[in-house]
N, C-alpha and C positions, 0 to 999 in steps of 0.2 A: 870773126871782130875787125868791126870799120876800122881804118885808122884816116885821119883826115891830116893835111898838109898844115904848115905853119899858114900859108893866104887860108885856107879853109877854114882856121879854128880863130885867122881869124876878120874876117868874111861875116861866122856867127856870132861873132864877138858883140862887135861894132853893128848886126841886125837883134841881137839878145837886147844890145841896148838902147836902143830905138825904139821895138816894142816895148821894158819895161817902162821909161820915162814919159810913153802915150797912156800905160795904167796908172802910172802912180802920178800923173798932174789927174788924166783924172779923178783916183781917187782920193785925193785933197784937195776936187773942185779947182782945182786955176782959171783964171778967169781970160787967161791968152787959147784955151783947150774948149773946143768945143766934142760934146761927146755925141760918136757914131758909133753907136749900137754896134753894130756891123762889123765896123773899125776896133773895137773896145773888140769885143770876142776869139776877132784870126788872129789878135796882138797876144792876147792867151794864149789861143790855142802855138800860133805859133812858140811865144817862149818857151811853154811846153813839150811842145815837138824837139822844140833843139837841145832840150833838159833831158832827150833820153836818149837822142846817141854822143850828148856829154856831161858827164857826172863835173854840173854845174856849182861845187864846193871845191875841184882842186880846177877847173879852167876860167870860173871868172869866179874868185875870191871877191872882187872886190864891187865885180857892180852887184851878189850875195847882199856886203857892208852896205852896200848904198843906198836898193832899192827894193822894201819890201815887197813890190810884185813880186819880183826875182827869183826874192827865198822864200812866198807863197809858194811858186812856181816849182818850184828844188824841191819845198816839203811834197809836195803832194806829189813831185814827183818820186818820193823815200819811201811813199807813205803807201802810194800803187805799188814799186817794186816790191814793198814788203807782202803785200795781200794775195801777189802776182805770187809773192816764193812760197811763203805758209799764208793761208788765211787761218786756220784753227791758232797755229798757235799764237800769231800777234795780234787777230781780230777775232776771239771765239765765238761776241758776240757775233758782229758778221756772216758766219759760217755758217754757223746753225738759220740765221736768220735769210741767208739767199737758195740753205740746203733746206726748207720751210716752204724756198718764191719756188722751187726749181721740182715739187710730184706735183 
């Protein structure tokens, strides 16, 4: 388990807030933001990566309450975690499809 210092947590909070703000602005069609698909993808990937390092619900509850993009990323990470733990238990249909595909 990796432990992060308070300054590292603050840095991740700032970075995730910035990434989530860009994603939310693009998703909401903000006029002051020009959509750059590569940057959009990079922000989404960065947010997801940050949420693999920290528990988003525990570490960034304010961000999750304000940002739909952050909530989506956190929910995606949670689903991925459940899938990794037990595909059969949580997603039996997915487990069956993956079993068929691997043959």
